[in-house]
Residue, then its C-alpha position, 0 to 999 in steps of 0.5 A: m075296178l082298179k084291181t081288174k085294170n091292173i090285172f089286165i095290164v099285167f096280163f098284157v105285159v106278160l103276154a107281150l113279153i112271151f110273144g117277144f121271146i118267141f119271136y126272138t127265139f124263132t128269128n135267131s134260130y132261123l138266122n143260124f139255120l141260114l148261116t149254117k146252110q150258106y157256110e155249107q154251100k161255100i164249103k161244098s163249092l170249095d170242095d168241088v173246085l178242088k175235086f175237079s182241079l179248077l185251081e191249078h195250084l193251091n196257094d194263098a193267092n188262089i184261095k184269096d181270089f176264091a174267097k173274094d168270089t164266094r165271099a167266105d174265108f177259108i183256112i186250109l191245113n194240109n200236113d205242114m202247109k197252112i193256106s189261108s184267105v185271112k190275115n191272121p189264121d192263128f187266131f181262128s185255129n185257137l178257137 
């Protein structure tokens, strides 16, 4: 009786660990998917703003305002010009 009880307890623990791992995997992949789609949408909105010339001049102030509106951070590298909405863009360019 004791051995059977121990086998069922071990089986239950293993089953709970498997379901926990599956739940973690699906949740993590879904959150990564949502973050990727959100990031793509913000990049598309920046592309539309630049394409339709909704910003008169592209400078740090405009990008910071746009970043506040879209709740995203942008670093734009164009030839020798670096426009950023973050305080330290060099940290992100080295990643």
